[in-house]
Backbone as a printed PyTorch tensor [residue, N CA C, xyz], in Angstrom:
tensor([[[-15.6680, -15.6340,  18.8480],
         [-15.7890, -13.7920,  18.7230],
         [-15.4390, -13.9000,  16.9900]],

        [[-16.6660, -14.1790,  16.4370],
         [-16.2900, -14.4210,  15.1470],
         [-17.1560, -13.1670,  14.5150]],

        [[-16.5680, -12.6550,  13.2340],
         [-16.4840, -11.7660,  12.4910],
         [-17.6960, -12.0710,  11.4560]],

        [[-18.6960, -11.7620,  11.4460],
         [-19.9400, -11.5720,  10.2460],
         [-19.1690, -10.5120,   9.1000]],

        [[-19.3130, -11.4570,   7.6140],
         [-19.1760, -10.3470,   6.4250],
         [-20.2620, -10.6940,   5.6560]],

        [[-20.8790,  -9.6730,   5.1750],
         [-22.2880,  -9.6420,   4.5930],
         [-21.4290, -10.0730,   2.8390]],

        [[-21.3670, -10.9400,   2.5200],
         [-21.2280, -10.9580,   0.8010],
         [-22.2350, -10.3150,  -0.3830]],

        [[-22.0910,  -9.0560,  -0.9150],
         [-23.3810,  -9.0150,  -1.5860],
         [-23.2510,  -9.5550,  -3.1440]],

        [[-22.1300, -10.0150,  -3.3070],
         [-21.7390, -10.7290,  -4.7830],
         [-22.7320, -12.2420,  -4.9290]],

        [[-22.4500, -12.5560,  -3.7440],
         [-22.8620, -14.0290,  -3.5080],
         [-24.3560, -14.1960,  -2.4260]],

        [[-24.9810, -13.1210,  -1.9300],
         [-25.9060, -13.1290,  -1.1330],
         [-25.6180, -13.8840,   0.3510]],

        [[-24.5130, -14.3280,   0.8200],
         [-24.7400, -15.2930,   2.0250],
         [-23.5550, -14.6250,   2.9490]],

        [[-23.8000, -15.3930,   4.1150],
         [-22.4930, -14.9190,   5.1000],
         [-21.4270, -15.3530,   5.1840]],

        [[-20.5320, -14.6890,   5.2210],
         [-19.1680, -15.4010,   5.6940],
         [-18.5560, -15.3760,   6.7160]],

        [[-18.0990, -15.8720,   7.4000],
         [-17.5970, -15.7690,   8.8320],
         [-15.5860, -15.8380,   8.7590]],

        [[-14.9440, -14.9900,   9.7760],
         [-13.6560, -14.7220,   9.8530],
         [-13.5760, -15.1210,  11.2390]],

        [[-12.9660, -16.0240,  11.3370],
         [-12.5700, -16.7300,  12.5630],
         [-10.8950, -16.8490,  12.9560]],

        [[-10.8110, -17.4490,  13.6310],
         [ -9.5680, -17.8410,  13.9570],
         [ -9.4300, -19.3090,  13.7520]],

        [[ -8.3940, -19.8350,  12.9560],
         [ -8.2830, -21.1890,  12.4920],
         [ -7.5930, -21.9610,  13.2840]],

        [[ -8.2300, -23.0290,  13.1890],
         [ -8.2860, -24.1000,  14.1930],
         [ -7.4030, -25.2720,  13.3420]],

        [[ -6.5360, -26.4720,  13.9690],
         [ -5.8420, -27.5760,  13.2870],
         [ -6.5480, -27.9800,  12.1800]],

        [[ -7.7670, -28.2880,  12.4590],
         [ -8.9340, -28.7520,  11.3960],
         [ -8.9360, -28.0840,  10.3590]],

        [[ -8.5820, -27.1470,  10.5170],
         [ -8.6830, -26.0840,   8.8060],
         [ -7.7460, -25.9780,   8.2000]],

        [[ -6.4630, -26.5090,   8.5940],
         [ -4.9130, -26.9070,   8.2020],
         [ -5.4480, -27.5700,   6.7940]],

        [[ -5.7010, -28.4650,   6.2130],
         [ -5.9270, -29.0080,   4.8750],
         [ -6.4550, -28.2970,   4.4040]],

        [[ -7.7320, -27.3080,   4.1810],
         [ -8.7840, -26.3980,   3.7160],
         [ -7.8030, -25.1090,   3.5280]],

        [[ -6.7550, -25.1650,   4.1170],
         [ -5.9610, -23.8840,   3.9700],
         [ -4.8990, -23.9580,   2.9750]],

        [[ -4.4210, -25.2940,   3.2850],
         [ -3.4770, -25.7840,   2.0610],
         [ -4.0070, -25.8470,   0.9750]],

        [[ -5.3760, -26.6590,   0.6050],
         [ -6.1120, -26.6530,  -0.7760],
         [ -6.6260, -25.0850,  -1.3440]],

        [[ -6.7960, -24.0850,  -0.4430],
         [ -7.0730, -23.0700,  -0.9000],
         [ -5.5900, -22.4470,  -1.2600]],

        [[ -4.4520, -22.3210,  -1.2430],
         [ -3.4370, -21.8500,  -1.2830],
         [ -3.2350, -22.6440,  -2.4750]],

        [[ -3.1220, -23.9970,  -2.7200],
         [ -2.6960, -24.6360,  -3.9490],
         [ -3.6340, -24.2610,  -5.4540]],

        [[ -4.7800, -23.9120,  -5.0300],
         [ -5.7240, -23.2180,  -5.9430],
         [ -5.4610, -22.1000,  -6.5390]],

        [[ -4.9540, -21.1260,  -5.3360],
         [ -4.7770, -19.4230,  -5.3740],
         [ -3.3760, -18.9900,  -5.9360]],

        [[ -2.1630, -19.7210,  -5.4580],
         [ -1.1020, -19.0150,  -5.1510],
         [  0.1490, -20.0700,  -5.5550]],

        [[  0.9720, -19.5830,  -6.6870],
         [  2.0810, -20.2300,  -7.3880],
         [  3.2040, -20.6760,  -5.9280]],

        [[  3.1010, -19.7080,  -4.7260],
         [  4.1910, -20.1460,  -3.7900],
         [  3.0690, -20.9500,  -2.6790]],

        [[  3.8310, -22.4340,  -2.5610],
         [  2.9300, -23.1770,  -1.9170],
         [  3.8060, -23.7640,  -0.7910]],

        [[  3.0970, -24.4710,   0.0700],
         [  4.0170, -24.8640,   1.6210],
         [  3.4790, -26.4510,   1.8070]],

        [[  4.2040, -26.7250,   2.4160],
         [  4.1140, -28.2410,   2.8680],
         [  3.3300, -28.0690,   3.9770]],

        [[  2.1470, -29.2940,   4.3470],
         [  1.4260, -29.1180,   5.5350],
         [  2.2720, -28.9680,   7.1390]],

        [[  3.6190, -29.3490,   7.1050],
         [  4.4110, -29.1530,   8.3330],
         [  4.3670, -27.6220,   8.4760]],

        [[  4.5130, -26.6420,   7.2630],
         [  4.5490, -25.6370,   7.7660],
         [  3.5920, -24.7740,   8.7290]],

        [[  2.3920, -25.0980,   7.7340],
         [  0.8400, -24.3440,   8.2200],
         [  0.7280, -24.8990,   9.8100]],

        [[  1.4540, -26.3370,  10.1860],
         [  1.3910, -26.7060,  11.8530],
         [  2.0140, -26.1490,  12.3870]],

        [[  3.5550, -25.3810,  11.8100],
         [  4.3650, -24.6130,  12.7630],
         [  3.8330, -23.3180,  12.8520]],

        [[  2.9610, -22.6940,  11.9590],
         [  2.5480, -21.5620,  12.2590],
         [  1.3970, -21.9430,  13.1670]],

        [[  0.6460, -22.4890,  13.2500],
         [ -0.6770, -22.5400,  14.2400],
         [ -0.0060, -23.0430,  15.4030]],

        [[  0.6960, -24.0620,  15.4680],
         [  1.3010, -24.2490,  17.0950],
         [  1.9940, -22.9660,  17.5980]],

        [[  2.6780, -22.3210,  16.7350],
         [  3.3740, -21.0250,  17.4130],
         [  2.7510, -19.5730,  17.7250]],

        [[  1.7750, -19.4060,  16.5750],
         [  1.2320, -18.4060,  16.8200],
         [ -0.3870, -18.3170,  16.4180]],

        [[ -1.1640, -19.3680,  16.9890],
         [ -2.3060, -19.5890,  16.9030],
         [ -3.6100, -18.5090,  16.5660]],

        [[ -2.9630, -17.4850,  17.2270],
         [ -3.9870, -16.0810,  17.1460],
         [ -3.9220, -15.5530,  16.1040]],

        [[ -2.9250, -15.9280,  15.1680],
         [ -2.7220, -15.1330,  13.8130],
         [ -3.2790, -15.5380,  12.8180]],

        [[ -3.4200, -16.7890,  12.6920],
         [ -3.6440, -17.4280,  11.9660],
         [ -5.4500, -17.6110,  11.5590]],

        [[ -6.3570, -17.1080,  10.2210],
         [ -7.7610, -16.5780,  10.2110],
         [ -7.8940, -17.1710,   9.2470]],

        [[ -9.1920, -17.7940,   9.0870],
         [-10.0500, -18.1120,   7.9370],
         [-11.3940, -17.4220,   7.8190]],

        [[-11.7720, -17.4920,   6.9700],
         [-12.9900, -16.9550,   6.1340],
         [-13.3920, -18.4850,   5.8200]],

        [[-15.1850, -18.5380,   6.4180],
         [-15.6790, -20.2160,   6.5930],
         [-16.8050, -19.2280,   5.7990]],

        [[-17.4400, -19.6980,   4.6510],
         [-18.8290, -19.7450,   4.0700],
         [-19.9860, -20.3070,   5.1810]],

        [[-21.4870, -20.1660,   4.9360],
         [-22.2520, -20.4210,   5.3090],
         [-22.6420, -22.0060,   5.5840]],

        [[-21.7880, -22.9220,   4.7570],
         [-21.6030, -24.2560,   4.5420],
         [-20.7980, -24.7370,   5.3530]],

        [[-19.4330, -23.7630,   6.0530],
         [-18.7010, -24.3270,   6.5810],
         [-17.4160, -24.7950,   6.2180]],

        [[-17.4110, -24.3920,   4.3760],
         [-15.8860, -24.3260,   4.0570],
         [-15.3590, -23.0020,   3.7870]],

        [[-13.7490, -23.5900,   4.1440],
         [-12.8660, -22.4670,   4.3610],
         [-13.0100, -21.9690,   2.5320]],

        [[-13.1300, -20.3590,   2.5240],
         [-12.8550, -19.7590,   1.1420],
         [-11.8730, -18.9800,   1.3280]],

        [[-11.1440, -18.7900,   2.5830],
         [ -9.7800, -17.5800,   2.5280],
         [ -8.9580, -18.2960,   3.7740]],

        [[ -8.0970, -17.5070,   3.7620],
         [ -6.9320, -17.4980,   5.2360],
         [ -6.3730, -16.3880,   4.9780]],

        [[ -5.5310, -16.4120,   5.9430],
         [ -4.5540, -15.4660,   6.1530],
         [ -3.4430, -16.3680,   6.9020]],

        [[ -2.2640, -16.3010,   6.9350],
         [ -1.2240, -17.1900,   7.3620],
         [ -0.0360, -16.2380,   7.7470]],

        [[  0.0600, -15.9040,   9.6650],
         [  0.8090, -14.9630,   9.7660],
         [  1.7650, -15.5130,  10.9640]],

        [[  3.0390, -14.8900,  11.1600],
         [  3.5070, -15.1690,  12.3450],
         [  4.2600, -13.6910,  12.7610]],

        [[  4.8080, -13.8230,  13.9060],
         [  5.6630, -13.1060,  14.8270],
         [  7.1770, -13.3860,  14.0890]],

        [[  8.2710, -12.0260,  13.7800],
         [  9.2150, -12.1660,  13.7420],
         [  9.9260, -12.0850,  14.7950]],

        [[ 11.3950, -13.1980,  15.2440],
         [ 12.0820, -12.5000,  16.3810],
         [ 12.8090, -11.5860,  16.4470]],

        [[ 12.4550, -10.8530,  17.3550],
         [ 13.3910,  -9.2130,  17.0050],
         [ 14.0140,  -9.2120,  18.3880]],

        [[ 14.9940,  -8.4050,  18.7700],
         [ 15.8660,  -8.5080,  20.1250],
         [ 15.2570,  -6.8980,  20.6680]],

        [[ 15.0230,  -6.4300,  19.4570],
         [ 14.4980,  -4.7390,  19.6900],
         [ 12.8540,  -4.3160,  20.0710]],

        [[ 12.6200,  -3.6750,  21.3770],
         [ 11.1590,  -4.0100,  21.1170],
         [ 10.5930,  -3.0390,  19.7520]],

        [[ 11.5370,  -1.8490,  19.7420],
         [ 10.9210,  -0.9080,  18.2320],
         [ 10.6410,  -1.9760,  16.7960]],

        [[ 11.6000,  -2.8850,  17.1740],
         [ 11.4020,  -3.9050,  15.4780],
         [ 10.1300,  -4.8800,  15.6740]],

        [[  9.4430,  -4.9120,  16.6770],
         [  8.5610,  -6.1330,  17.1550],
         [  7.5070,  -6.1510,  16.0460]],

        [[  7.8280,  -7.4030,  15.0070],
         [  6.5530,  -7.2790,  13.9870],
         [  6.4180,  -8.5770,  13.7130]],

        [[  5.0170,  -8.4870,  13.3380],
         [  4.3760,  -9.5770,  12.4440],
         [  4.6610,  -9.7690,  11.0290]],

        [[  4.7000, -11.0100,  10.5200],
         [  4.6820, -10.9590,   8.9940],
         [  3.5680, -11.9120,   8.3790]],

        [[  3.2220, -11.0530,   7.4340],
         [  1.7760, -11.9550,   6.5870],
         [  2.5420, -13.4520,   5.5870]],

        [[  2.9060, -14.3590,   5.8000],
         [  3.5540, -15.7230,   4.9420],
         [  2.5970, -15.5450,   3.6800]],

        [[  1.1430, -15.8070,   3.8890],
         [  0.3370, -15.9640,   2.5830],
         [ -1.2080, -15.5340,   2.8750]],

        [[ -1.9220, -14.8350,   2.2850],
         [ -3.1260, -14.4640,   2.1500],
         [ -3.7660, -15.0840,   0.8040]],

        [[ -4.7870, -15.9110,   0.8780],
         [ -5.2570, -16.5140,  -0.4230],
         [ -7.1840, -16.0670,   0.1940]],

        [[ -7.8090, -16.3320,  -1.0870],
         [ -8.9110, -15.7180,  -0.9760],
         [ -9.6890, -16.8470,  -2.0820]],

        [[-10.2860, -17.7450,  -2.2740],
         [-10.7760, -18.6290,  -3.7660],
         [-11.5910, -17.6820,  -4.5780]],

        [[-10.8260, -17.5920,  -5.8490],
         [-11.9600, -16.9530,  -6.9480],
         [-13.0960, -16.7340,  -6.6410]],

        [[-14.0590, -17.5910,  -6.1840],
         [-15.6660, -17.6620,  -6.1810],
         [-16.1620, -16.5040,  -5.2970]],

        [[-14.8650, -16.0690,  -4.2040],
         [-15.3670, -15.1800,  -2.8960],
         [-14.3770, -14.3160,  -3.3880]],

        [[-13.9480, -13.7650,  -4.4500],
         [-13.0430, -12.5890,  -4.1590],
         [-13.8950, -11.2770,  -4.8260]],

        [[-13.6890, -10.2230,  -4.5260],
         [-14.0280,  -8.7030,  -4.5200],
         [-15.4970,  -8.6850,  -3.7220]],

        [[-14.8460,  -9.0060,  -2.3880],
         [-16.1170,  -9.0980,  -1.4750],
         [-15.5130,  -8.7040,  -0.0430]],

        [[-14.3510,  -8.3830,  -0.1120],
         [-13.8720,  -7.6070,   1.3050],
         [-13.4370,  -8.6460,   2.4520]],

        [[-13.2610,  -9.9680,   1.8940],
         [-12.7820, -10.9620,   2.6650],
         [-11.4630, -10.7520,   2.9270]],

        [[-10.3170, -10.5130,   1.8440],
         [ -9.1090, -10.4910,   2.1480],
         [ -8.8520,  -9.2970,   3.0240]],

        [[ -9.5760,  -8.3090,   3.1300],
         [ -9.3010,  -6.8850,   3.6730],
         [ -9.8620,  -7.5330,   5.3770]],

        [[-10.9920,  -8.2260,   5.2250],
         [-11.6990,  -8.8850,   6.6630],
         [ -9.9950,  -9.4860,   7.3700]],

        [[ -9.7610, -10.3300,   6.8600],
         [ -9.0260, -11.5540,   6.9070],
         [ -7.4640, -10.6680,   7.2810]],

        [[ -6.7730,  -9.8520,   6.8930],
         [ -6.0400,  -8.9090,   7.1220],
         [ -5.9500,  -8.4910,   8.3010]],

        [[ -7.0360,  -7.6130,   8.9750],
         [ -7.4790,  -6.7120,   9.3160],
         [ -7.5150,  -7.3910,  10.4730]],

        [[ -8.0570,  -8.3900,  10.7930],
         [ -8.2590,  -9.0870,  12.0730],
         [ -6.7800,  -9.9660,  12.1720]],

        [[ -6.2280, -10.3540,  11.4750],
         [ -4.6180, -10.6390,  12.0420],
         [ -3.7350,  -9.4350,  12.2450]],

        [[ -4.4820,  -8.0100,  11.7630],
         [ -3.5960,  -7.2830,  12.2550],
         [ -4.1050,  -6.8550,  14.0460]],

        [[ -5.2160,  -7.2880,  13.8550],
         [ -5.9500,  -6.7610,  15.1300],
         [ -5.2130,  -7.7710,  16.7290]],

        [[ -5.0010,  -8.7310,  15.6460],
         [ -4.2260, -10.2110,  16.6680],
         [ -2.8680,  -9.6620,  17.1350]],

        [[ -2.2870,  -9.3380,  16.2100],
         [ -0.4010,  -8.7980,  15.9060],
         [ -0.4860,  -7.8310,  17.3690]],

        [[ -1.3520,  -6.7950,  17.1250],
         [ -1.2280,  -5.8370,  18.3160],
         [ -1.4750,  -6.2020,  19.4120]],

        [[ -2.8570,  -6.6960,  19.7460],
         [ -3.5960,  -6.8270,  20.6850],
         [ -2.7490,  -8.7060,  21.5830]],

        [[ -2.0490,  -9.1130,  21.2620],
         [ -1.8620, -10.3520,  21.4510],
         [ -0.2290, -10.0480,  21.4550]],

        [[  0.6510,  -9.1860,  20.6270],
         [  2.2090,  -9.2580,  20.7760],
         [  2.6030,  -8.0560,  20.9770]],

        [[  1.7130,  -7.0030,  20.7110],
         [  2.1520,  -5.7310,  21.1350],
         [  3.0540,  -5.1840,  19.9690]],

        [[  2.4410,  -6.0040,  18.7200],
         [  3.5590,  -5.6040,  17.3830],
         [  3.4570,  -4.1700,  16.7430]],

        [[  4.3580,  -3.4790,  16.5660],
         [  4.4690,  -2.3470,  15.6770],
         [  4.2720,  -2.0480,  14.8120]],

        [[  4.4270,  -2.9650,  13.6790],
         [  4.1870,  -3.2710,  12.4130],
         [  3.7540,  -4.5810,  12.0540]],

        [[  3.3220,  -4.5780,  10.7870],
         [  3.2330,  -5.9980,   9.7160],
         [  4.0800,  -5.8860,   8.6110]],

        [[  4.7900,  -6.6940,   8.3760],
         [  5.5870,  -7.2740,   6.8210],
         [  4.8790,  -8.0210,   6.2990]],

        [[  5.2380,  -7.7010,   4.7910],
         [  5.0910,  -8.8750,   3.6960],
         [  5.7680,  -8.6260,   2.4440]],

        [[  5.6990,  -9.5930,   1.7880],
         [  6.5350,  -9.5020,   0.3690],
         [  5.3030,  -9.7770,  -0.8020]],

        [[  5.1210,  -8.8920,  -1.7310],
         [  4.1640,  -9.3770,  -2.7080],
         [  4.9270,  -8.9880,  -4.1920]],

        [[  4.5560,  -9.9780,  -5.1860],
         [  5.2990, -10.0400,  -6.2330],
         [  4.8670,  -8.8170,  -6.9060]],

        [[  6.1080,  -8.2710,  -7.6210],
         [  5.9290,  -6.9060,  -8.6130],
         [  5.0990,  -7.1230,  -9.1660]],

        [[  4.7720,  -8.0190, -10.0060],
         [  3.8330,  -8.4590, -11.2150],
         [  2.0510,  -8.5160, -10.4870]],

        [[  1.7730,  -8.6730,  -9.6320],
         [  0.8470,  -8.8160,  -8.7090],
         [  0.1110,  -7.5090,  -8.3710]],

        [[ -0.7650,  -6.9910,  -9.6100],
         [ -1.0160,  -5.6630,  -9.4260],
         [ -2.4630,  -5.6550,  -8.4180]],

        [[ -3.0980,  -6.7480,  -8.2600],
         [ -4.4940,  -7.1050,  -7.6470],
         [ -4.2960,  -6.7550,  -6.2880]],

        [[ -2.8020,  -7.5210,  -5.3850],
         [ -2.4080,  -7.4550,  -4.2010],
         [ -1.8790,  -6.4540,  -4.0180]],

        [[ -1.0490,  -6.1790,  -5.0740],
         [ -0.6120,  -4.6640,  -4.7660],
         [ -0.9990,  -3.3330,  -3.8600]],

        [[ -2.4640,  -3.2820,  -5.0510],
         [ -3.3470,  -2.5200,  -4.6420],
         [ -4.1860,  -2.7010,  -3.4710]],

        [[ -4.3780,  -3.9820,  -2.9610],
         [ -5.1280,  -4.2360,  -1.6960],
         [ -4.0490,  -3.7260,  -0.4610]],

        [[ -2.6320,  -4.1430,  -0.4030],
         [ -1.7970,  -3.7610,   0.3590],
         [ -1.8710,  -2.4940,   0.4200]],

        [[ -1.3860,  -1.5420,  -0.7190],
         [ -1.0930,   0.0980,  -0.9800],
         [ -2.1980,   1.1660,  -0.2700]],

        [[ -3.3420,   0.6640,  -1.1810],
         [ -4.1860,   1.3760,  -1.5890],
         [ -5.4420,   1.1830,  -0.3240]],

        [[ -5.7010,  -0.0300,  -0.0780],
         [ -6.8710,  -0.7300,   1.0310],
         [ -6.3840,  -0.7290,   2.5200]],

        [[ -5.1850,  -1.3310,   2.5090],
         [ -4.5400,  -1.9400,   4.0760],
         [ -3.5790,  -0.7330,   4.5130]],

        [[ -2.9430,   0.2760,   3.3780],
         [ -2.3720,   1.1990,   3.6940],
         [ -0.8860,   0.4240,   3.9830]],

        [[ -0.2840,  -0.2970,   3.5890],
         [  1.0620,  -1.1130,   3.3160],
         [  2.0740,   0.0040,   2.4870]],

        [[  2.7760,   0.3590,   3.3080],
         [  4.3190,   1.1250,   1.9900],
         [  5.1570,   0.5440,   2.0210]],

        [[  5.7050,   1.1020,   0.6750],
         [  7.1910,  -0.1450,   0.4390],
         [  8.2190,   0.1650,   1.2930]],

        [[  9.0750,  -0.9550,   1.4810],
         [  9.8120,  -0.4500,   2.4720],
         [ 11.1630,  -0.7380,   1.6080]],

        [[ 11.1450,  -1.8870,   0.7960],
         [ 12.2660,  -1.8340,  -0.2820],
         [ 11.9670,  -2.7810,  -1.2310]],

        [[ 12.6430,  -3.3580,  -2.0870],
         [ 12.5920,  -4.1410,  -3.4540],
         [ 13.7660,  -5.0360,  -3.3370]],

        [[ 12.9350,  -6.2810,  -3.2680],
         [ 14.5330,  -7.5360,  -2.7280],
         [ 14.2680,  -8.0990,  -4.1910]],

        [[ 15.2270,  -8.0340,  -4.9130],
         [ 15.5850,  -8.6360,  -6.0000],
         [ 15.5330, -10.1740,  -6.1670]],

        [[ 14.7830, -11.0880,  -7.0550],
         [ 14.7680, -12.6440,  -7.2120],
         [ 14.1700, -12.8010,  -6.1890]],

        [[ 13.2480, -12.4090,  -5.2380],
         [ 13.0230, -12.9700,  -3.7380],
         [ 12.2360, -14.1180,  -3.8900]],

        [[ 11.3410, -14.4430,  -5.0790],
         [ 10.6920, -15.5070,  -5.4010],
         [ 11.7550, -16.8430,  -6.2810]],

        [[ 11.1870, -18.1990,  -6.3070],
         [ 11.5300, -19.2630,  -6.6900],
         [ 11.8870, -18.9750,  -7.6900]],

        [[ 11.0700, -18.4070,  -8.5520],
         [ 11.2660, -18.2610, -10.3040],
         [ 11.9560, -17.0940, -10.7730]],

        [[ 12.6220, -16.0840,  -9.7280],
         [ 13.9130, -15.0990, -10.0890],
         [ 12.8390, -13.5260,  -9.8940]],

        [[ 11.4470, -13.5610,  -9.7970],
         [ 10.8450, -12.6940,  -9.6650],
         [ 11.1180, -11.4470,  -8.4580]],

        [[ 11.0150, -10.2140,  -8.6020],
         [ 11.7740,  -9.6460,  -7.3910],
         [ 10.3080,  -9.3280,  -6.6920]],

        [[ 10.4150,  -8.7960,  -5.6860],
         [  9.2440,  -8.4640,  -4.5010],
         [  9.2420,  -7.2150,  -3.6380]],

        [[  8.1450,  -6.7370,  -3.6890],
         [  8.0150,  -5.2070,  -2.6170],
         [  7.9470,  -6.2410,  -1.4420]],

        [[  9.1340,  -5.3980,  -0.5050],
         [  8.5620,  -5.9460,   0.8950],
         [  7.8700,  -4.4000,   1.4590]],

        [[  6.8480,  -4.8960,   1.7630],
         [  5.8180,  -3.7030,   2.2800],
         [  5.8700,  -4.0510,   3.6540]],

        [[  5.1730,  -2.8640,   4.3430],
         [  5.1530,  -2.6150,   5.7150],
         [  4.0930,  -1.8270,   6.1080]],

        [[  3.2880,  -2.0320,   7.3250],
         [  2.3560,  -1.2720,   7.5780],
         [  2.8610,  -1.0690,   9.2170]],

        [[  2.5690,   0.0120,   9.6800],
         [  2.6660,   0.3750,  10.8500],
         [  1.7070,   1.0080,  11.7220]],

        [[  1.4890,  -0.1310,  12.7650],
         [  0.8230,   0.2990,  13.4790],
         [  0.8570,   1.8010,  14.7190]],

        [[  2.2350,   1.6270,  14.9040],
         [  3.0670,   2.6760,  15.5600],
         [  4.1100,   2.8380,  15.5120]],

        [[  4.7440,   4.0010,  15.7650],
         [  6.1760,   3.9630,  15.2970],
         [  7.0400,   3.7950,  16.8340]],

        [[  6.5190,   4.1550,  17.9270],
         [  7.2510,   4.2550,  19.2560],
         [  6.1370,   3.8970,  20.1840]],

        [[  7.0210,   3.0970,  21.3700],
         [  5.9460,   2.1300,  22.0200],
         [  5.2600,   3.2160,  22.4770]],

        [[  3.5460,   3.0290,  22.9140],
         [  2.6720,   3.6580,  23.2950],
         [  1.8840,   4.5620,  22.4270]],

        [[  2.2970,   4.5110,  21.0980],
         [  1.1250,   5.0310,  20.1440],
         [ -0.1710,   4.5940,  19.4150]],

        [[ -0.8260,   4.9900,  19.8640],
         [ -1.5220,   3.7780,  19.1740],
         [ -2.2710,   3.9780,  17.7290]],

        [[ -2.7640,   2.7400,  17.0190],
         [ -3.0730,   3.4270,  16.0460],
         [ -4.0660,   4.4230,  15.3550]],

        [[ -5.1840,   4.8340,  16.6120],
         [ -6.0080,   5.8990,  16.6770],
         [ -5.1500,   7.5030,  16.7570]],

        [[ -3.7320,   7.1600,  17.2440],
         [ -2.7330,   8.4870,  16.9160],
         [ -2.3810,   8.6710,  15.5540]],

        [[ -1.7780,   7.2000,  15.4380],
         [ -1.4860,   7.4870,  14.0170],
         [ -2.3010,   7.9260,  12.6720]],

        [[ -3.5660,   7.6690,  13.1380],
         [ -4.3810,   8.0280,  12.0600],
         [ -4.9210,   9.4580,  12.2170]],

        [[ -4.8760,   9.7230,  13.6910],
         [ -5.0100,  11.4240,  13.9580],
         [ -4.1140,  11.9790,  12.8260]],

        [[ -2.4650,  11.5320,  13.2440],
         [ -1.6840,  12.5410,  12.6920],
         [ -1.8100,  12.3030,  11.0040]],

        [[ -2.1750,  11.3480,  10.3740],
         [ -2.0990,  11.4240,   8.9740],
         [ -3.2430,  12.4590,   8.6220]],

        [[ -4.3470,  12.7150,   9.6810],
         [ -5.4800,  12.9700,   8.8770],
         [ -5.1070,  14.5540,   9.1490]],

        [[ -4.2680,  14.9910,   9.7050],
         [ -3.6680,  16.4950,  10.1470],
         [ -2.6170,  16.6110,   9.3130]],

        [[ -2.3530,  15.6820,   8.4020],
         [ -1.0600,  15.7740,   7.2830],
         [  0.0030,  15.2260,   7.2340]],

        [[  0.2280,  14.4570,   8.2130],
         [  1.9080,  13.9310,   8.4290],
         [  1.4670,  12.5510,   7.9820]],

        [[  2.5650,  11.6140,   8.3790],
         [  2.7360,  10.4470,   7.8750],
         [  1.9910,   9.5250,   8.8270]],

        [[  1.7820,   9.8600,   9.8150],
         [  1.2480,   9.1750,  10.9250],
         [  2.2830,   8.4160,  11.9260]],

        [[  3.4770,   8.8950,  11.7900],
         [  4.4400,   8.2530,  12.3950],
         [  5.4240,   9.4880,  13.2790]],

        [[  5.8910,   8.9570,  14.4600],
         [  6.5130,  10.1620,  15.3390],
         [  7.8160,  10.4440,  14.6980]],

        [[  8.1170,  12.0470,  14.7590],
         [  9.3540,  12.5470,  14.0950],
         [  9.4000,  11.9590,  12.4090]],

        [[  8.4840,  12.5740,  12.1020],
         [  8.2860,  12.4520,  10.3760],
         [  7.2520,  12.5050,   9.6950]]])
């Protein structure tokens, strides 16, 4: 079940698909090229063994991984707080501005709700990363939950952001969108 994304910038097809163990080295390589926060291979294995549904890759027509999303589910005792967490999102510079990051995130969000009945997704983004902040806040409709001082290893602050799929059990993403269209914030009770 692959999603095809036509990238006009490159006039090629890119597929968004679930990651496999064979993709982990390519995912790590993409991370090393693009992001200041890097993870050892064991961390990727932990994610794919624990939440294989949530890891997605963007693959070009030659089979090269050009982007990925690494996500997990957070352990919560309370169903209302059941949520996913996006650990890392990266797209090679050669394939940016083509909608791949949005497609990767939407694919992971879909699996969070379908496989784990998540109520929301959370992530952290550097305060200085204006491109990522725009993607999350404007394109994907994440909201700032709080600012975490000194979150990153170099001491930079992070926005703790959340995208709500539903506030209370039983409220679907469509109900949230309908409420937003009617002028509310999409969540029950406010």
